[in-house]
VOGU-3710 file (C-alpha; in Angstrom, 3 decimals, decimal comma):
1> mpkikshsga> 0,000/0,000/0,000  1,503/3,410/-0,939  1,944/6,134/1,630  -0,634/8,921/1,836  0,911/12,278/0,998  -0,140/15,625/2,417  -1,069/18,389/-0,024  1,983/20,672/-0,311  -0,033/23,874/-0,672  -2,266/23,051/2,301
11> kkrfevtgtg> 0,758/22,300/4,495  1,891/25,905/4,009  -1,533/27,449/4,651  -3,023/25,662/7,650  -1,868/24,852/11,178  -3,439/23,055/14,110  -4,127/24,862/17,391  -3,415/23,319/20,765  -7,035/22,179/21,059  -7,021/20,559/17,611
21> klrrakaykg> -8,835/23,274/15,633  -7,549/24,369/12,237  -6,158/27,869/11,860  -5,938/29,780/8,578  -4,775/33,167/7,307  -7,382/35,855/6,691  -8,000/37,299/3,245  -8,076/40,947/2,014  -5,021/42,240/3,852  -2,209/41,685/1,360
31> hlnqhkdpar> -2,112/44,940/-0,618  -4,140/48,063/-1,543  -4,557/48,778/2,162  -4,031/52,553/2,036  -7,671/53,249/1,098  -9,123/50,788/3,626  -10,421/51,897/6,999  -8,024/51,218/9,923  -10,788/49,247/11,660  -11,202/47,113/8,546
41> rrrhqgkglv> -7,452/46,499/8,433  -7,444/45,468/12,091  -10,302/43,009/11,507  -8,166/41,241/8,924  -5,118/40,982/11,197  -3,935/37,705/12,610  -5,400/34,280/11,943  -8,922/32,909/11,715  -10,373/29,438/12,175  -11,469/27,177/9,350
51> akgdigivrk> -15,265/27,038/9,021  -17,091/23,881/10,141  -18,167/23,078/6,591  -14,586/23,186/5,284  -12,865/21,164/8,008  -13,492/17,863/6,202  -11,879/19,130/3,011  -8,791/20,400/4,832  -8,485/17,162/6,835  -8,525/15,224/3,579
61> llphl> -5,696/17,396/2,225  -3,716/17,000/5,467  -4,239/13,393/6,584  -1,374/13,405/9,105  -2,706/16,211/11,346
//
């Protein structure tokens, strides 16, 4: 039986929290920020959690987590 490989792109984009939840980067903060409200920029800071409906997909891409 061949080994199951993790998806290379997903490995770089997701991490597991201490309690086993999946953490992801937030969108809309990469560039063109000068015209965005400071509050809007703050909302997109840091990391978010993967939605319940998407957890199965990410788990399939990362079988060894």
